[in-house]
C-alpha positions as CSV (number, residue, x, y, z in Angstrom):
1,M,158.8,-96.8,65.5
2,K,157.7,-93.9,63.2
3,S,155.8,-91.1,64.8
4,E,152.7,-91.7,62.6
5,K,152.4,-95.3,63.7
6,L,153.0,-94.4,67.4
7,L,150.4,-91.7,67.1
8,L,147.8,-94.2,65.9
9,E,148.7,-96.5,68.8
10,L,148.4,-93.7,71.3
11,E,145.0,-92.7,69.9
12,Q,143.8,-96.3,70.4
13,I,145.2,-96.3,74.0
14,L,143.3,-93.1,74.7
15,E,140.1,-94.6,73.3
16,Q,140.6,-97.7,75.6
17,L,140.9,-95.3,78.5
18,G,137.5,-93.8,77.6
19,F,138.5,-90.7,75.8
20,V,137.1,-89.5,72.5
21,V,140.0,-88.4,70.2
22,R,139.1,-85.6,67.7
23,K,141.5,-84.4,65.0
24,E,140.5,-81.0,63.6
25,R,142.1,-78.3,61.6
26,G,142.4,-74.8,63.0
27,N,144.4,-72.3,64.9
28,F,144.8,-74.1,68.3
29,R,147.3,-76.3,70.1
30,G,145.0,-79.0,71.2
31,G,144.2,-80.4,74.6
32,Y,141.6,-82.0,76.9
33,C,138.0,-81.0,77.7
34,L,134.8,-82.4,79.1
35,L,131.8,-81.9,76.8
36,E,128.4,-83.1,78.1
37,G,130.2,-85.8,80.1
38,D,132.4,-87.0,77.2
39,K,136.2,-86.8,77.8
40,I,137.6,-85.3,74.6
41,I,141.2,-85.0,73.5
42,M,141.5,-82.4,70.7
43,L,144.4,-82.7,68.3
44,N,145.3,-80.2,65.6
45,K,145.7,-82.0,62.2
46,N,148.0,-79.1,61.1
47,Q,150.7,-80.2,63.6
48,P,153.3,-82.8,62.7
49,A,152.8,-86.3,64.1
50,D,155.8,-86.0,66.4
51,Y,154.3,-82.9,68.0
52,L,151.0,-84.7,68.5
53,V,152.8,-87.7,70.1
54,G,154.5,-85.3,72.5
55,Q,151.2,-83.7,73.3
56,I,149.6,-87.1,74.2
57,I,152.6,-88.1,76.3
58,R,152.3,-84.9,78.3
59,F,148.6,-85.5,78.7
60,F,149.4,-89.0,80.2
61,D,151.8,-87.3,82.6
62,D,149.7,-84.2,83.4
63,Y,146.6,-86.3,84.2
64,D,148.5,-89.0,86.1
65,L,147.5,-91.8,83.7
66,R,150.9,-93.6,84.1
67,S,149.4,-96.0,86.6
68,K,146.6,-96.9,84.2
69,L,149.1,-97.5,81.4
70,D,151.0,-99.8,83.7
71,D,147.9,-101.9,84.2
72,M,147.2,-102.1,80.4
73,F,148.6,-104.4,77.8
74,L,150.7,-102.4,75.4
75,K,152.9,-103.5,72.6
76,P,156.4,-103.6,73.8
77,A,157.6,-101.1,71.2
78,V,154.8,-98.7,72.2
79,R,155.5,-99.0,75.9
80,K,159.2,-98.5,75.3
81,Q,158.5,-95.2,73.3
82,I,156.1,-94.0,76.0
83,V,158.7,-94.6,78.8
84,Q,161.5,-93.0,76.8
85,R,159.5,-89.9,76.0
86,I,158.1,-89.5,79.6
87,K,161.7,-89.8,80.9
88,A,162.9,-87.2,78.4
89,T,160.1,-84.9,79.4
90,D,160.9,-85.4,83.1
91,E,164.5,-84.6,82.4
92,I,163.6,-81.4,80.6
93,I,161.3,-80.3,83.5
94,M,164.1,-81.0,86.0
95,S,166.7,-79.1,84.1
96,K,164.4,-76.1,83.9
97,A,163.7,-76.3,87.6
98,N,167.4,-76.5,88.4
99,P,169.4,-74.9,85.6
100,N,172.8,-75.3,87.3
101,S,172.4,-79.1,87.6
102,S,173.6,-79.7,84.1
103,L,176.7,-77.5,84.4
104,K,179.9,-79.5,85.0
105,K,182.6,-78.1,87.3
106,Q,185.8,-77.6,85.5
107,E,189.2,-77.9,87.2
108,I,191.4,-74.9,87.2
């Protein structure tokens, strides 16, 4: 699935979860905020779609929305992408936490 299509699907999921998705141009990374009771996700239009997808996936993980995603109907291709990307993010975090874990012992 192309990143642009996945991004649109993820935006719809966020809206189903009660978030307002705003895409703006500017010099910012993007993120989550509460504004007068509205849960807003800010995305920077200047960033590539793949970066924005990663940002949303990290948001799902950071705000513990995985369980809500499990309870929602998602297109199988979208669910597969989300699971793969969360798994990849978890692996990166684990490798940073334990940098020696990826080193293989060599026989002498």
